[in-house]
C-alpha positions, 0 to 999 in steps of 0.5 A, a space after each residue: 483487506 486488513 492494512 497497517 499504516 507505515 511511514 514508508 513513502 511519505 505514509 502508506 498502508 501495507 497489506 497484511 498477509 499471513 507472512 512473517 516479513 513483507 515480500 516484494 510483491 506486498 501491496 502498499 496503498 494510499 488514498 486520495 481525499 475522496 477515498 480512492 485507493 492506489 497501490 505499488 509494490 513493497 519492492 518498488 518502494 523499498 528499492 530506492 526507485 525514484 519514481 515507483 509505479 502506482 496502480 489504480 485500485 477499484 476499492 475505496 477506503 471504506 472497503 478496508 480494515 485499518 490496523 
């Protein structure tokens, strides 16, 4: 999965899809020190939500392509 760094929400990697603009359901990933991924939706991170919901993800950082 191709992801691109953004300073949104203190630094996340946004999934790059074949779209001109990010949509509310575009996934934004962050990684812990062990390389475990979790994601939140772009819509949650840009809606001034003080506590966006983060979801666990089965992939590790090594499974992503970083742009």
